[in-house]
N, C-alpha and C positions, 0 to 999 in steps of 0.2 A: 494319523488323524488329523495332525497340523496340516499335512499335505491334502487332504480331501475338504478341510474346512472351507475354502474359498468357493468350492463347488458342491456345497453341500445340498442344494436344490436339486441338482442334476442326479447326484447320488441318490437321493431320496425318490425321486421319480423312477430311476432305473431300477431300484430296489422293488418298488411295487410293480413296475411292468414285468420284471421276471417273476415275480411271486404269483401275479394273477395269471401269467401266461401260461405257466408251467403248471399251475394248481388252480384252475378257474373255480373250483370247488370252494375255495377259501374266500372269494370274494363277497359271499353272502354273510360273512361273519363280520364284515367292517360296514360302517354307515354308508347310506347312499351317496351322500355328499362327502368326499373325501378331504375337502379343503379345512375341516375341522380336525381331520387326523393328521394328515400331512407327515410331519416328521417325528409323530410321537414314539413310534415303534422303533425306528432306525435310532433316534437320538437315545431311547432307553438302552438299546443294545451297546451304544457307543459309549455311554455314561458307565455302565456295568463294567465294560472293558478297561475304561480309565481307571476304575476303582479296584482293580483285580488285586492290588497290595493291600487293601484296607479290609482284610478277610471278615472280621465280625460284622461291620457295617454293609458290607456288599452282601454277605450271606443273607442277613434279614431282609435286606432290600429285595433280594431275589426270592426269598421265601414267600414275602407279602405278594410278589407278582405272580408267583405260582399259584398261591391260594386265589388270588383275585382273577385270574385267568379262567378259572372254572366257570364264571359267570357267562364268558364268551361261549361256551361249548369247546374250548380248547382240550385237544387230546394228544397224548405223547407222540402219535405219528406226525402231528402238525410241525413238531419243531424241527425236524431235519429239513422240511420245505423252507422255513424262514432262514435257517442256516445256509442253505444253498443260495438263496437270494442275497443274503448279506454278503457273503464271500463273492458272489458274481459281480455286485455293485462296487465293492472295493477293488477287485481285480480291474475293473474297467476304468476307474478314475485314479487309482494311485499309481503314479509312475514308477516309483521305486520298488513295486511288487516283487516278491522272488518267493522261491520255496520255503526259505526260512521263515518269512513272514506269513505266508499261508500256513504253515504248519503251526505257529503261535496263534494265529486267529482261530484256527480249527480247535486247538486245544481250550482256547479261552471259550469259544461258543459252546464247546462240549461240556465245559464245567458248569457254564451259566444256565444252559438247558437242563441239565441233570438236577440241579438244586431246585429248579421250579417244578420238574415233574415229580420228583420226591416229595415237595411240599403238598402239591396237590393231591397226590395220592393218600399222603398221610391225612389231610384235610377232609377228604372224601368220606373216612371212616367216621367221622362224628358231626360233620355239618354239611347244610345243604350248599348248593352251587350258587343260591341266591334267596333272598327272602322277598315275599310280599309285604308292602307296608301301606296302611290305608292312613290318608290324610284325615286327622280327626279336629284340628283347628288350623287356623291360617290368620295371623295376625299382622297385619301390615303396619310396621313401625313408622316407615318414612314412605315416600313415593317409589323408592327403589330397594327398600329393605324389609323381608317378611321373617317372621318366628314361625316355624312351622312344626306341628307336632304330629307324630306318626305312631301308628299301632302296627307292629310287625305281626305277622300271621303266626309265628313261633318265637320262642325265646331268642333273643338276640344278644349273646355274651359279647360284653365290650369292657373296656377300662376307660375311666375318665382321662381325657386329653387325646384320645384317638378318633380317628375319621372314618368315614365309610365312602363308599362310590354309590352314585344313584342314577338310575335311568328312569326317565318319564315316558308315559305312553304316547307323548307327541312327538318325540325324537328317537325311535327306535336304534338301539346299538350305539347310543352317543351317551357316554357315562362321565360324571364330573365328581369331584371329591369335596365332602362337606365334613366338618368337624362336629362332633356332638357337643351340644351347648349345656349338659348336665352330666353329673355321674349317674351310673345306673340307678334306676327308680323300682320301687317295689311294684309298681303297677305295669312295668315293661315298656312304657311309653318313651320315644325318642324325640329330643327337640334339636332342630337345626336353624341356624341363622343363615339366610341367603341375600346376597345382595346382587341385583340385577346389573350386568355389566354390558357396555355397547357390545351389539353383536353376539352376545351370549346366549346361545338357543336354550340350554337348559336353565340357566339361571332366570332369563325372563319368563320362561314357562312356568317355574316354580312361584316367582313373584307375583306375576300378573294373571296367570290362568290357573292354576292349581287351586281348587277348593276342597273344602271337606266332603270325604266320599271318594275322592280320586284315589287310584291305587298305583303305588311306585314300585321300583324293584331297587333291592339293596344289595350290595356286594358285601363280602366279609369285612369285619372290623380290621383296621392296620393302624400302623403308627407307634412310635416309641416314646411320645412326649408324655410319659406317665410319671406319677409321684414315686419316688423312693422311699418308702415307709421304714426302711432299716435305719435311716439316719435322722438327726435332730437339726440339720441344716435348715436355714429359713428358705423360702421360695421368693425369688424375683421374677415377677411375671410380667413380660411385654405383650399387649395386646392392641393391634392397629385394626381399626375398622371392625368386620364381623370376625376378625381373629380373637375378638374378646370372648367369642363362644367357648372354645376350649379352655380358656383361662377360667371361666366361670365353673366349668366343670372341675378343674383341678381345686379351686377354693371348696367346693361341695365336697369333695373326696378327701381333703384335709380335715374339714369339720367331721364327716361321718367316722373317721378313724379315731377321732377324739384327740388329735395331735393339738398342742398349743405353740407350735414354732411360728415364728413371724412369717407372714405372708404380705409382700409388697407387691401391688398391682398398679402398673402404669397403663392407662387406657387412653391410647392415641386417635385422633380423629382429625380430619380438616377443620370442622368447625364444632360448635357446641351442639348445633342441631343434628351433626352426625353421631353425637354420643348417644345412640338410640337406646342403649341398655343402661345407662348411667344410674337411673332410678333404682334398678335391680341391685347393681354392684354396691351403691350407698346403703341399700337397706341391708346387704350382707354385711357391709362395714360396721353398721350400728349393732349387729347381732352378735358378731366374733370380735372380742377386743383384740385379738392377734392380726387382724387384718387392716391393712391401710389401702386405700383406693385413691389413685391421684390422675385425674383427668389431664390431659394434655392435648391442646389443638395447636394448629400450625401458627396461630399468630403467637403463641407463647414459645415457639421453637419446635425443633424436631425432637421425636420421641427419645433417642439414643442420648441426645443432649441433656435431656431433662432428667435421665438416669443419672448422669454423671454428677448432678447437682447434689445427690443424696449419697447414701453409704455410710461405711464402706461395705462392700458386697463380697468380701474374702469368704465368708461363712454362709454365702447363700448358693442354692442350686438355680441356675437361670431357665426360664421357659419363654420362648418366642413364638408368636404366631400372627400372621398377618400378611400383607403384600411381601413379595419376595424381595424386592428392594429394602423394605424395612427391616426384613429378618437379616439381610446381609450386612446393613449397616449396625443393627443392633448386636449382631456377633462380634464385630470390630470392636465395638464400643465396650463390650462386657468384658472382651480379652483385656483391653486396655485398661479397665478397672481391676484387673487381677484375677478374674474368675477363670479357672483352668477350663480348656477346651472341653474335656470329658465331664464337666458339670454344666455344660450350656446344651439344653435340649431343644430340638425343633424338628419338623419334618421337612428338611429341604428337599431330600431327594424325592418325596412325594409329589414335587411339581413335575417330575420326570416319568412318573409311572406311566406307561401306555395305556391309552383308552380308545381301542378301536370301536 
């Protein structure tokens, strides 16, 4: 993997060339414009291989992938085709390739694909491949952030802190991940916070084009950033930008379970104007005496630095959601503050889930 890193672009191009040349029928499962796809599938395969020694994390990651792939129409027969293209691309660009290396990669890919196939088959017994969801409200909070409420066409089972994958009618076969901004509700409605990002096809469509009455497609819920209700530990929550959405859901989840343990929320944004949901969070703070909300803007310093000023955090479980850089630096800060790795929760691997 180190060997092919400098030529990753060529490996990726060759991988798709092999896949679509030998199996042209699979091309229709991918977006018309492959520039948004590029390295997602190959990166996910390589990431899975890299984490082969972390069995619990890898297994859950792959099971989520297997369930999620149902929405693309993926069948068990498709997996060997992808495996052949993967091995073919590695053979071409890895100079030290030999029989032992090939045997290890074949075993690795066989393990990866079987976990995904089994998870998809199990999921098929009780859940649809996707849900239709109608937009029932669209609240533009800032020029580039919208709070969108959806009504799924059938019950959508999820846990507070989880996320979904979403496809719009304007960009078929392009899926993006968004976290739920509330705990499960009695009326079954789902709320998402979406920020339009530069060149973001899906996010811009959702913020600037979607209107009540539009119908989107949702993949299955995924993610492990959920509350452990078997412990009395406090919750230390870091939410950056629209990463405050799942943090808000976690607060609601604690409240609904009748817990009275401390919940400390650090809400980070570039400026006060970007704290688009601060009023909601402050209302929750007034309602629940066990909740503390601390807004942090860039002129006050970085979010992880602000967390270090408080504490101690040894008796807390940590939850992080936001830009990848914030999650990385936040994890480092929390480890430095004495929180064990197994009590730091985020969905970092979710960034690498392939989205054809």
